[in-house]
N, C-alpha and C positions, 0 to 999 in steps of 0.2 A: 504494500500500500504506500501511497505518497506519505511524505513526512507529516508528523502531527502538526495540526494548525497552531500549536503552541510554540513551534520552532520560530526563531527570529526571522527567517526568510519569509515564511508565510505571513507573519505579523506585518512585515514591511510591505509585502505585495498587497495585503488587504487594505493598507492605507493608501497605496498609490493607484491601484487598479480595481476595477469592478471584477468580482469573482466570476470565473467561468461557470455557468450553470451546471455543466456536466462534471467537471473535474474539481472545481473550487468550492463546491457546496457539499457539506456532509450529508450522507444518506439519512442520518438520524441515530441517536444513541439507543433508541428503543426498537430499531428495525429487527425483524420484519413486521412487528405488530403495529408500529407507527412509523411513517416515513415522511421525509420531505419530498415534495414533488414540484417540478418546474413546469408551469403551464405555458404551452405554445399557442393553443387554439381554444377559443371559446365558442359556445353554440351559435352565436350570431355571425361568426366569421364566414364570409364567402370567398376568402383567400385561405389556402393551405399554407400556414407558416411552419417553419421548423428551425431548430437551432443550427447555426453554422458551426461545424465542429472545430474549425481552426480558431475562429475569433471569439466564439461564445455569444455572438450577436444573433438576434432573431432575424431570419431572412424569409423572403417570399419563396416558397417552394413552387407553387403554381396557383393560379386562380382555379376555384372549383368550377368545372365546366358545366355542371348540371346542378339541379336544385337540392341535391343531397348535402345536408349539413350535419356535423357531429352533434349528437344529442347530449353531450356531457363536456366538461372541461377535459382537455386532452394534452398530454405532454410526456415528460420522461422522468425517470427516477435517477437522481445524481449518483455517481460512482457505481454504476451498473454497466454491464456489457454482455450482450447475448452472443456467446461463443460456444466452446466445446461442452461445458457442463449443462448449459441450458438446452442445447441441441440434443444431447444424450437423453435428458429427461423427457423432452418433447417426443422423440422417436419411441422411447419406451412406452409412454402413456398412450400415444396414438397408434401404436402397433405398426409403425412405418419402418422402412429400411433406413439407410443412411440419410440423416438430415444435418444441415449445417446451421450455425447461428447466423443471424442477419448482420452481425458486426455493427450493431447500433446500441445505444442505451435502451434499457427496458421501457416499453411504452406503458402509460397508465391513463385510465379514464377516471375522473373524479366526479361523483354525484353531489350536487348541492342545490338547495332551493334558491340561492342567491344569483343575481344577475351580474356578470362581470363584463365590462365594456371592451376589454382587450386582454391579450395574453402578455407574457413576459413578467411573470411574478411567481413567487414561491408560496406554497401552502403546506400545512401539516395534514396528513391524510391517514385513514385507517383502511387497510386492504380487507376486502370481504370475499374476493374470488377472482376469476379471470376467464379469458377466452383463449383456448389453445388454437392459435391461428398458425397455419403453414402457408407461406407465400412462395410459390414455386417449390423449391426444395429447402427453404429456410424457415427456421423457427422464428415466429414473430408474435410472441405472446402479448396479450393486452390485459394488464392487471386492472381490476375494477375496485375502486376504493370510494370511501365517503369522506367528505370534508370534516375534519375533526371539529366538534362543537356545533355542527350544522343542526338547525332546529328541526328539520324534517327528516334528514337522513343520518344524522350523527350517531344515533343509537344502534344502527344496523351493524351486525357483526358477521353475517353470512349472506351469501348471494341469494339464498332462498327468501330473504326478507324483501327482495326487490320484486316488483310485479313482473310477470313473464313478458308483458308487452315492452317493458323498458329494456330487458335483455335482448329481445328480438330486434328492437330499434338499433341497439349497439351492433349486433351481429350484421344486420342489413347494411349499416353504414360501412363497416370494414370490408364487407364482401363486394360492395358496389362502388366505393368512392373513387376507384381508379378506372372504372369501366364506363363505356358509352352505352346508351340504350340498345344499340345494334350489336353489341358484343354477344356472341353465342357461347363463348367459353371464358372461363376465368382461371387464373393460376392460384387464386386464394381459396382456402377452405378452413372452416372452423370445425375441428373434430370433437371438441368437448367444451362445455361450460363447467368450470371446476370451482370448488369451494375454497374457503379461507386457508386450510392447511396446505393444499397444493399451491396456492398463491404464495404462501410463505416459502415453500421449497424453491419455486421459480425465482423469487427475490434473492434468497440466499445464494443460489447458484449463479445468478447474474452478478452478484457482488463478488463472489469468488472469481468468476471469469474476469471481472474488472481488475482484481488484484493480480491475476496472472499476467494480463496484457499491459497493465499500467502500474507495474509493481514499484516504481520509484519515480521521483521527480524528474530525473534526467531522461528516463525512457519516455515519460509522458510528454515532456516538451519536445523530444525528438519526433514522436508520433504526430503531435500537433503541427509541427513544421512540415510534415509530409515527407 
């Protein structure tokens, strides 16, 4: 893992620069039960935003070409990476052959009654489950969480607390948001909707994969430079 944030270098960088949302923000001391999440997209967005991995700035990925919008806050879990351990777990649970990680931070959907005008912010969230999504031959899990302290959703602790219609909306979004109405085939599939304990395992594995691939500050900076 990168050096502790208590180290002088990190203290100085924190004073001079904005923290990188993927690498410079802690996942949370209570992970996997409680996480920090960085939100890229809010439900009113007609633009698909995502973090620029080198700079840490939020960039335009693409305009949404059709009317499909994400029904929840959507972003990433800091200090996670979907690689070997995540892929192994996905293949095992889905009964698939060889699957690779998508080499991105772990995706997360956050349920909240509140309206947010734009992305690019941090929230504390409580995972309640997830979608086991496979895009092509890559594991692309979507953790489902609730905003900590949310008046409507904050007491939920399992995906079963969520109405089936909400889960179906999330599934529909991720299965169609890259597709045109004329597409007859899709490379994406969701093999399972899983509960809290499996979500915890995916989070742990993605955090382990991050430690493997970004094990120290020098390696991390080299990777960011490309």
